[in-house]
C-alpha positions in Angstrom: 7.3 27.6 5.9 4.8 25.4 7.5 2.1 23.8 5.4 -1.5 24.3 6.5 -3.8 21.3 6.4 -6.7 21.7 4.1 -10.4 20.9 5.1 -10.7 17.8 7.1 -13.4 16.3 4.9 -12.4 12.9 3.5 -14.3 13.3 0.3 -12.5 13.5 -3.0 -13.6 13.8 -6.6 -10.4 13.1 -8.5 -8.3 9.9 -8.7 -4.8 10.1 -10.2 -3.2 7.1 -12.0 0.4 7.5 -12.9 0.8 5.6 -16.3 3.7 7.2 -17.9 6.3 4.4 -17.6 7.8 2.4 -20.5 6.8 -1.0 -19.1 10.3 -2.2 -19.6 9.8 -5.6 -17.8 7.2 -6.4 -20.4 9.1 -5.6 -23.6 8.8 -6.1 -26.5 5.0 -6.2 -26.0 4.9 -2.8 -24.5 6.5 -1.3 -27.6 2.9 -1.3 -29.1 0.6 -2.1 -26.1 0.8 -0.1 -22.8 1.3 -2.3 -19.7 -1.8 -0.8 -18.2 -4.1 -2.3 -21.0 -2.6 -5.8 -20.5 -5.7 -7.9 -19.6 -6.2 -9.7 -16.4 -8.4 -12.4 -17.9 -10.6 -10.1 -20.0 -10.2 -6.8 -18.2 -7.3 -4.4 -18.4 -5.5 -3.6 -15.1 -6.4 0.1 -15.7 -10.1 -0.7 -15.7 -9.8 -2.6 -12.4 -8.1 0.3 -10.8 -10.7 2.9 -12.3 -13.5 0.8 -11.0 -12.0 0.8 -7.5 -11.8 4.5 -7.6 -15.3 4.9 -8.8 -16.6 2.6 -6.1 -14.9 4.8 -3.5 -16.6 7.9 -4.9 -14.3 9.4 -7.5 -16.0 11.2 -10.4 -12.9 11.7 -12.5 -9.7 9.8 -13.4 -6.7 11.7 -14.3 -4.3 9.4 -16.2 -0.7 10.8 -16.0 0.7 9.5 -19.3 3.7 10.1 -21.7 3.6 11.0 -25.4 2.7 7.8 -27.3 0.6 6.2 -24.6 -2.8 8.0 -25.4 -4.4 4.6 -25.9 -4.6 4.3 -22.1 -7.1 7.1 -21.8 -8.7 6.3 -25.2 -9.7 2.8 -23.8 -12.3 4.8 -21.7 -13.9 6.4 -24.7 -17.3 5.2 -25.9 -17.4 3.1 -29.0 -21.1 3.3 -30.2 -20.4 1.5 -33.5 -18.9 -1.5 -31.8 -21.7 -1.7 -29.2 -24.2 -1.5 -32.0 -22.5 -4.3 -34.0 -22.3 -6.5 -30.9 -25.9 -6.0 -30.0 -26.9 -6.6 -33.7 -25.3 -10.0 -33.4 -27.0 -10.8 -30.2 -23.9 -10.4 -28.1 -25.4 -8.3 -25.4 -23.0 -9.5 -22.7 -19.9 -8.4 -24.7 -21.7 -5.1 -25.5 -22.2 -4.4 -21.9 -18.4 -5.2 -21.2 -17.5 -2.5 -23.9 -19.9 -0.1 -22.3 -18.6 -0.7 -18.9 -15.4 1.3 -18.6 -16.6 4.5 -20.3 -19.5 4.4 -17.9 -17.3 4.4 -14.7 -16.2 8.0 -14.5 -14.9 10.9 -16.7 -11.3 10.2 -17.7 -8.6 12.9 -18.8 -5.0 12.8 -19.5 -2.1 14.8 -18.2 1.4 14.4 -19.5 4.6 13.6 -17.8 7.2 14.5 -20.5 10.3 13.3 -18.6 10.5 10.3 -16.3 11.4 12.0 -13.0 9.7 9.8 -10.4 6.4 9.1 -8.9 6.4 12.5 -7.0 6.9 14.3 -10.4 4.2 12.3 -12.0 1.7 13.2 -9.3 2.7 16.8 -9.4 1.5 17.0 -13.0 -2.0 16.5 -11.7 -2.0 19.6 -9.6 -3.0 22.2 -12.1 -5.8 20.0 -13.3 -7.7 20.1 -10.0 -10.4 22.4 -9.2 -9.8 25.0 -6.6 -12.3 23.6 -4.2 -10.7 20.0 -4.4 -8.9 19.5 -1.0 -7.8 15.9 -1.4 -6.9 13.7 -4.3 -6.5 9.9 -4.5 -3.6 8.4 -6.1 -3.7 4.7 -7.2 -0.7 2.9 -8.6 -1.9 0.8 -11.6 0.5 -1.9 -11.0 -1.0 -2.7 -7.5 -4.3 -4.6 -7.3 -5.5 -4.3 -3.7 -8.0 -6.9 -2.8 -10.8 -6.8 -1.8 -11.5 -3.3 -2.9 -12.8 -0.8 -0.3 -9.7 0.4 1.3 -10.1 3.9 -0.4 -13.4 4.4 1.2 -12.0 3.4 4.7 -9.1 5.7 4.1 -11.7 8.6 3.5 -13.3 7.8 6.6 -9.9 8.1 8.5 -9.2 11.5 6.9 -12.8 12.6 7.9 -11.8 12.1 11.5 -8.1 13.2 11.4 -7.7 15.4 8.3 -4.4 15.3 6.5 -3.2 12.6 4.4 -4.0 8.8 4.6 -1.9 6.0 3.0 -2.6 2.3 2.7 -0.3 -0.3 4.3 0.1 -4.0 4.5 1.5 -5.9 7.5 4.4 -7.8 5.9 6.4 -10.6 7.6 9.5 -9.1 9.0 11.8 -11.5 7.1 10.4 -9.9 3.8 10.3 -6.2 4.9 13.6 -5.3 3.1 11.8 -5.1 -0.2 9.4 -2.4 1.0 9.1 1.2 2.1 8.2 0.8 5.7 6.3 3.2 8.0 7.4 4.4 11.5 4.0 4.4 13.3 2.2 4.8 16.6 -1.3 3.6 17.7 -4.4 5.8 17.4 -7.8 5.7 19.3 -9.5 4.4 16.3 -8.6 0.8 16.1 -5.6 -1.4 15.7 -5.4 -1.0 11.8 -5.2 2.9 11.9 -1.9 4.3 12.8 -0.4 7.7 12.9 2.7 8.0 10.7 5.9 9.7 12.1 8.3 8.7 9.3 9.2 6.2 6.6 12.3 4.1 5.8 13.0 2.7 2.4 13.9 -1.0 2.3 15.4 -1.3 5.8 17.0 -4.7 6.9 14.6 -6.6 9.0 16.3 -5.9 12.3 16.4 -2.0 11.5 12.7 -1.9 10.3 10.6 0.5 12.4 7.5 -1.6 11.9 6.3 -4.4 9.7 3.8 -2.0 7.9 4.8 -1.6 4.3 3.5 1.0 1.9 1.0 -0.2 -0.8 -0.2 1.7 -3.9 -3.0 3.6 -2.4 -2.9 7.2 -1.3 -5.4 9.8 -0.2 -3.5 13.0 -0.1 -4.3 16.4 1.1 -3.9 19.2 -1.5 -1.0 20.3 0.5 1.1 17.6 -1.2 1.5 19.7 -4.2 3.2 22.6 -2.3 5.5 20.0 -0.7 6.3 18.4 -4.2 7.3 21.9 -5.3 9.7 22.2 -2.5 11.4 18.9 -2.2 14.8 18.2 -4.0 15.4 15.3 -6.4 16.9 12.1 -5.1 18.8 9.3 -6.7 18.6 9.4 -10.5 17.2 12.9 -10.4 13.8 11.7 -9.4 11.2 13.4 -7.1 9.9 10.9 -4.7 6.3 11.1 -3.4 7.5 9.8 0.0 10.0 12.7 0.3 7.0 15.0 0.0 5.0 13.1 2.6 8.0 13.1 5.0 8.1 17.0 4.5 4.6 17.4 5.5 5.1 15.1 8.6 8.0 17.2 9.6 5.8 20.4 9.2 3.1 19.0 11.4 0.7 17.7 8.7 -1.1 14.7 10.0 -0.5 11.5 8.1 -2.2 8.1 8.9 -2.1 4.6 7.5 -4.9 2.2 7.2 -3.5 -1.3 7.4 -5.4 -3.5 4.8 -6.1 -7.0 5.8 -6.4 -8.5 2.4 -4.5 -9.5 -0.6 -2.4 -7.8 -3.2 -1.2 -8.5 -6.8 1.7 -6.7 -8.5 1.0 -6.2 -12.2 4.3 -4.6 -12.7 6.3 -7.7 -13.5 5.5 -10.9 -15.5 5.5 -13.2 -12.5 3.0 -11.0 -10.5 0.9 -10.5 -13.6 0.8 -14.2 -14.1 -0.4 -14.7 -10.5 -3.0 -12.1 -10.7 -4.4 -13.7 -14.1 -4.5 -17.2 -12.4 -6.2 -15.8 -9.3 -8.9 -13.9 -11.3 -9.4 -16.8 -13.8 -10.0 -19.2 -11.1 -12.9 -17.1 -9.7 -14.4 -16.7 -13.3 -17.7 -18.3 -13.8 -16.9 -19.6 -17.4 -13.1 -20.4 -17.2 -12.5 -21.1 -13.4 -13.5 -24.8 -13.2 -11.6 -25.8 -16.4 -8.4 -23.9 -15.4 -8.5 -25.6 -11.8 -8.9 -29.1 -13.2 -6.0 -28.4 -15.6 -3.8 -26.8 -12.9 -4.4 -29.9 -10.6 -3.4 -32.3 -13.5 -0.4 -30.1 -14.5 0.9 -29.9 -10.9 0.9 -33.6 -10.6 3.8 -33.5 -13.1 
């Protein structure tokens, strides 16, 4: 059966954030605090990702979570009593920070009851979409893509080409074995918009079809949910999102990547989380200068 591509409009209303994992690399902390709520300076990673989605036009965030992690979605609920207390003490800036996340967009939870892979997590969002939603964004909360704005550009590419659009980074070939790598060809758009013909997981540098590696941002045509229903589990019994994308490509569904010429932080491991915290702290108006001075002194040792 061939999958028909939905409407070519790039617009999307819903962003999906898979957040059902156990955060094993941050244990024992994540016994009590979900990894997505660990702060980068003073803002949880999940809020940074939600703000990125809202900036690109999302009106709703669907958090794919697991039982026991309801605090991720609860973070976005209003807390009028706390705001009132802070304002009563003259802490208006803190009150505004507390109001910020609930004001970004509507947030709902859907559940992934078994850890069956990213594709399975995304599939849980399908029934929650309205019938007229023809595209959905997926943002992996472990990935901070900097500067923000790539989702809006991805929507522009979908507007022109239809189908699904993914984000990629141009990675040095000697590092490519750590990534999923796209097989691509050029388009008439510009050098940073490529058509995708396939994908290879963690190839050796000499066998990699390109140096364009997958990042944690996807703008997926609704056809992805039909494809997720038809793929078979891979290693570990998991359903892989990349397998569903590969199926769509095989059936003639257009898939493109936007190559993002910016930075990236991986919040999914302690080393990447520490780098992100230092990077954001250095840019912080209150803490940045002191940290820079301390680092300069510390690195002398």
